[in-house]
VOTOR-548336 format. One line per 10 residues: number of its first residue (from 0); for each residue x, y, z of C-alpha. Coordinates in nm, 3 decimals, m for minus. Last residue first. Layout:
N
NUM) X,Y,Z  ...
! end
This chain:
270
269) 1.236,m0.079,m2.209  0.960,0.168,m2.407  0.748,m0.147,m2.536  0.508,m0.047,m2.824  0.248,m0.314,m2.906  0.295,m0.557,m3.202  0.411,m0.855,m2.995  0.133,m0.761,m2.742  0.074,m1.063,m2.512  0.407,m1.255,m2.563
259) 0.620,m0.958,m2.598  0.432,m0.786,m2.291  0.509,m1.104,m2.093  0.898,m1.083,m2.134  0.860,m0.709,m2.077  0.643,m0.728,m1.750  0.936,m1.024,m1.617  1.224,m0.771,m1.721  1.093,m0.520,m1.510  1.218,m0.177,m1.655
249) 0.899,m0.059,m1.775  0.719,0.142,m2.008  0.426,0.058,m2.181  0.202,0.139,m2.504  m0.095,m0.036,m2.659  m0.335,0.143,m2.384  m0.510,m0.171,m2.319  m0.186,m0.391,m2.313  m0.058,m0.098,m2.065  m0.304,m0.081,m1.822
239) m0.310,m0.460,m1.786  0.078,m0.444,m1.757  0.071,m0.137,m1.476  m0.218,m0.328,m1.300  m0.045,m0.656,m1.316  0.303,m0.496,m1.135  0.055,m0.373,m0.851  m0.068,m0.700,m0.789  0.319,m0.832,m0.774  0.431,m0.547,m0.562
229) 0.180,m0.673,m0.303  0.256,m1.010,m0.359  0.680,m0.885,m0.295  0.517,m0.699,0.052  0.341,m1.032,0.160  0.701,m1.212,0.110  0.885,m0.988,0.289  0.630,m0.964,0.555  0.620,m1.322,0.615  0.322,m1.521,0.476
219) 0.228,m1.789,0.708  0.239,m2.013,0.588  0.506,m1.990,0.309  0.357,m2.050,m0.024  0.396,m2.408,m0.143  0.356,m2.473,m0.536  0.719,m2.486,m0.586  0.763,m2.114,m0.428  0.842,m1.905,m0.735  0.660,m2.167,m0.946
209) 0.307,m2.090,m0.789  0.423,m1.729,m0.787  0.498,m1.723,m1.149  0.155,m1.906,m1.221  m0.040,m1.661,m1.019  0.123,m1.388,m1.232  0.056,m1.530,m1.565  m0.317,m1.611,m1.473  m0.408,m1.279,m1.321  m0.238,m1.107,m1.662
199) m0.448,m1.339,m1.902  m0.765,m1.256,m1.687  m0.717,m0.904,m1.677  m0.644,m0.912,m2.050  m0.954,m1.072,m2.121  m1.192,m0.852,m1.860  m1.013,m0.545,m1.996  m1.131,m0.618,m2.344  m0.943,m0.565,m2.625  m0.844,m0.886,m2.623
189) m1.190,m1.046,m2.682  m1.512,m1.083,m2.488  m1.827,m1.106,m2.748  m1.860,m1.501,m2.680  m1.764,m1.483,m2.310  m2.096,m1.335,m2.237  m2.069,m1.011,m2.019  m2.093,m1.093,m1.671  m2.371,m1.044,m1.491  m2.452,m0.697,m1.238
179) m2.406,m0.737,m0.902  m2.637,m0.858,m0.625  m2.403,m1.125,m0.528  m2.070,m1.130,m0.656  m2.014,m1.189,m1.053  m1.988,m1.528,m1.171  m1.680,m1.700,m1.306  m1.683,m2.021,m1.488  m1.728,m1.892,m1.816  m1.389,m1.681,m1.798
169) m1.241,m2.058,m1.775  m1.371,m2.139,m2.105  m1.253,m1.805,m2.252  m0.930,m1.881,m2.136  m0.940,m2.231,m2.298  m1.059,m2.095,m2.640  m0.798,m1.788,m2.625  m0.536,m2.029,m2.663  m0.240,m1.768,m2.799  m0.094,m1.567,m2.430
159) m0.229,m1.834,m2.144  m0.104,m2.124,m2.380  0.262,m1.933,m2.429  0.280,m1.878,m2.041  0.190,m2.258,m1.989  0.440,m2.365,m2.257  0.734,m2.167,m2.116  0.641,m2.329,m1.765  0.649,m2.684,m1.919  0.983,m2.548,m2.050
149) 1.112,m2.457,m1.729  0.987,m2.771,m1.552  1.161,m2.985,m1.785  1.474,m2.820,m1.747  1.469,m2.794,m1.359  1.370,m3.178,m1.336  1.006,m3.330,m1.352  0.668,m3.230,m1.280  0.613,m2.888,m1.149  0.361,m2.794,m1.424
139) 0.242,m3.094,m1.477  m0.131,m3.013,m1.343  m0.138,m2.684,m1.521  m0.524,m2.521,m1.481  m0.586,m2.685,m1.161  m0.224,m2.693,m1.061  m0.266,m2.281,m1.053  m0.594,m2.264,m0.818  m0.402,m2.181,m0.512  m0.234,m1.878,m0.724
129) m0.579,m1.786,m0.811  m0.680,m1.747,m0.475  m0.366,m1.606,m0.372  m0.451,m1.311,m0.629  m0.807,m1.247,m0.454  m0.622,m1.221,m0.108  m0.371,m0.955,m0.244  m0.670,m0.800,m0.423  m0.800,m0.732,m0.053  m0.506,m0.637,0.049
119) m0.453,m0.361,m0.219  m0.802,m0.236,m0.145  m0.653,m0.161,0.230  m0.417,m0.011,0.089  m0.551,0.226,m0.167  m0.774,0.323,0.115  m0.498,0.421,0.370  m0.339,0.593,0.067  m0.665,0.796,0.071  m0.668,0.891,0.426
109) m0.303,1.003,0.434  m0.421,1.237,0.110  m0.693,1.365,0.333  m0.463,1.393,0.616  m0.195,1.616,0.450  0.131,1.384,0.362  0.417,1.497,0.550  0.735,1.620,0.290  1.076,1.580,0.521  1.251,1.445,0.192
99) 1.133,1.766,m0.007  1.055,1.710,m0.365  0.665,1.678,m0.294  0.648,2.029,m0.135  0.642,2.155,m0.501  0.322,2.024,m0.531  0.247,1.843,m0.869  0.079,2.082,m1.088  m0.294,2.062,m1.186  m0.594,2.111,m1.458
89) m0.840,1.836,m1.432  m1.032,1.631,m1.705  m0.899,1.261,m1.514  m0.843,1.033,m1.828  m1.097,0.797,m1.941  m1.023,0.759,m2.333  m0.641,0.716,m2.191  m0.752,0.415,m2.058  m0.791,0.271,m2.408  m1.152,0.122,m2.476
79) m1.383,m0.016,m2.219  m1.512,m0.324,m2.427  m1.884,m0.340,m2.399  m2.135,m0.521,m2.189  m2.233,m0.169,m2.019  m2.202,m0.265,m1.638  m1.947,m0.544,m1.671  m1.726,m0.339,m1.908  m1.730,m0.047,m1.707  m1.673,m0.219,m1.376
69) m1.363,m0.366,m1.523  m1.266,m0.034,m1.653  m1.286,0.109,m1.290  m1.120,m0.220,m1.178  m0.798,m0.156,m1.387  m0.709,0.156,m1.199  m0.759,0.528,m1.286  m0.565,0.749,m1.528  m0.405,1.078,m1.471  m0.240,1.202,m1.796
59) 0.119,1.340,m1.706  0.286,1.691,m1.666  m0.043,1.827,m1.629  0.085,2.232,m1.599  0.446,2.255,m1.585  0.779,2.144,m1.404  0.875,1.824,m1.633  0.861,1.520,m1.424  1.189,1.381,m1.300  1.204,1.540,m0.962
49) 0.899,1.351,m0.902  1.112,1.046,m0.869  1.347,1.150,m0.652  1.133,1.294,m0.431  0.919,1.002,m0.363  1.171,0.742,m0.332  1.267,0.791,0.029  0.887,0.832,0.172  0.732,0.603,m0.031  0.346,0.615,0.003
39) 0.303,0.910,m0.274  0.540,0.746,m0.560  0.377,0.382,m0.502  m0.008,0.563,m0.474  0.083,0.765,m0.793  0.187,0.463,m0.970  m0.110,0.257,m0.891  m0.374,0.515,m0.970  m0.216,0.565,m1.300  0.024,0.819,m1.450
29) 0.001,0.806,m1.852  0.279,1.019,m2.031  0.151,1.201,m2.346  0.424,1.097,m2.554  0.718,1.299,m2.791  0.814,1.590,m2.551  0.728,1.373,m2.230  0.966,1.134,m2.354  1.244,1.407,m2.353  1.145,1.501,m2.020
19) 1.167,1.152,m1.891  1.491,1.043,m2.056  1.663,1.363,m1.944  1.549,1.279,m1.575  1.696,0.985,m1.605  1.518,0.659,m1.617  1.562,0.367,m1.366  1.289,0.497,m1.116  1.054,0.590,m1.381  1.079,0.293,m1.544
9) 1.063,0.081,m1.240  0.800,0.275,m1.121  0.546,0.191,m1.428  0.444,0.434,m1.720  0.184,0.397,m1.933  0.225,0.554,m2.278  0.076,0.804,m2.528  0.108,0.920,m2.892  0.126,1.268,m2.911  m0.170,1.421,m3.136
! end
């Protein structure tokens, strides 16, 4: 059985075709909804990226986004397992027309992209709510000079990675939306749960944004800032899936650093 690995867009963009071909021989490549969405909605880079996959049936295994795994855990009160345990059981090949620069999305796919875009906007709004709570979690993160701030940030990231009790204390404050099943009790949630990894990653990204803008998000958000937040949300999905799978391929330095904090024994392909 070949080992699995979750791909992100930065790895696919930054790798030569031969690298992806060789990896596909030794690993099962996992393509998430987030990666497919990023590729299919990028007219400039789509053809180049899809051309790197082997021209065969099922060149990758398709996995969903973390949201589906979170819902599974809330419904069952059991850990979801690896994303590869929930691959789409279908036979497919990527359409050769995806390699053409003039490719136009068919109506059904365009509708799916629009739906995913709406979900992404909702995720950005939730993300911003967590960013605004950052000083509650880390009240001293912006105190002092640049050197002391850097040390405080390193310590905050370490705390998110290692101080499980504090993380679960925050988890206990969360509630399901009205009418939805109750969250699993904190005393059964461990690092192999999607809920646990989701909370860790969400806090790390919120901390990153809060420090990036020195605690003051631009108001109103410019298009450039908003697009960067969207990129963060998609990167967060990649990282969560990689952590649950235990293997991740990324060229993003920030994600590599957090991976080494959150999964020092995991397989990182960079």
